[in-house]
N, C-alpha and C positions, 0 to 999 in steps of 0.2 A: 504494500500500500504506500502511496506517495505521501510522505510526511508533510510536505508543503500544503497539499490539498486538504489533508486531514486537519491540520492546524487551522486553515482558513475556514473550512466548513464548521468546525467546532466553535470557533470564535464567533462566526456570524449567527449560528443557531442559538448558542448559549448566551450571546449578547442580547438577543431579542427575547429569549425565554430561558433565563438562568436555571430554572428548576426542571427543565425538560428531561434531563438525564434521570432524575428521580421519578417524575410524574408520567413520563412516556417511555421509560426503558430505552433511552437513546443509545444507539450503537452506530459505529462507523465501520464500513466494509469497503473493500476494493470492488469497483464496478467498471469494467472495460477501460482500465487505465486511469480512471477517475476514482473519487471516493463518494460513496453514498451515505446519507444519514437515514437511519431506520428508527421508526417509532413503533413500539409494539410489534417488531419484526417486519414491518412494511416500509419500503423506501418512500421517502417524501421529499428529499432534496439531494442534489448531487453537485459536486465541484470538480472541475478539471481544467484542461487547457482551453476549453470553451468558455469558462467563467463559472458562475454560480447559478443554478437553476432550481426552481421549486415546482413540485407537482401541485396543480391547482384545478379547481372545477372548470369545466369547459367554457362557461360564460366569462369567467375571470381570465382564462387563457386568451380568448378571443379579444376581450377588451384591452388586455395588456399588449397583445401583438400589434395593435393599432398605434401604439406609442413609439416614438423615436427611440432607438437604442435597444429595444427588446428584440429577441429572436427565438425561434423554436429550437429545442435542444436536438442536436445530432452529436452522438459520441464520436463518429468518424465522418470525414469529409464526404465520402460516398455512401454513408450509412443512411438508414431511414430516420425520419423525423419522429421523435417521441412526442406525440400529439398532446399529452397531458402536462407537459413541462414548458416553462418559459425561462430563458436565460435572461437574468435581470441586469440592467446597466447600473453602474455605480451611483447614479443620481437616485435611483429607487432604493438601493441597498443602504445608502447614506441618509435616507429619510427615516429616522427611527420609528415614527408613528406608523407610517405606511408599510415599512418593512415588517414590523411586528404584526400588523394586521394580515399581511400575506403569509407569514410564517404560521400564524394561527389557522388560517384557512387551509394551509397545506397539512398541518398536524391533524386537522379534523378528518382528512382523507385516510388517516391511519388510526382508526379507533381502537380502543382497548378491547380485545376479544373477551376479557373477563367481565366487562361492564354490561 
């Protein structure tokens, strides 16, 4: 697993949701040369050479992709698009209120199976 990507994704997720490791069973695993963040065993975010991406509801994805600087996630240049993910630009990541809201929406897609 790439330690640079692991540090970045952990910093971003835990910066927005400091208790996610405890409340969501947060784990980080290697995914196609990138690092994925898992909540309750389900991937909800990823970080790699493409940047940082969140898995989000379809309407949120569509809305975000209309904004400048966002793009769909592709792990490889000739790979397929991961339709449920959006690679976020720095201006969104650096907006604490907005970023936290997006992380929350992403975490909701990985519900606790025990609940």
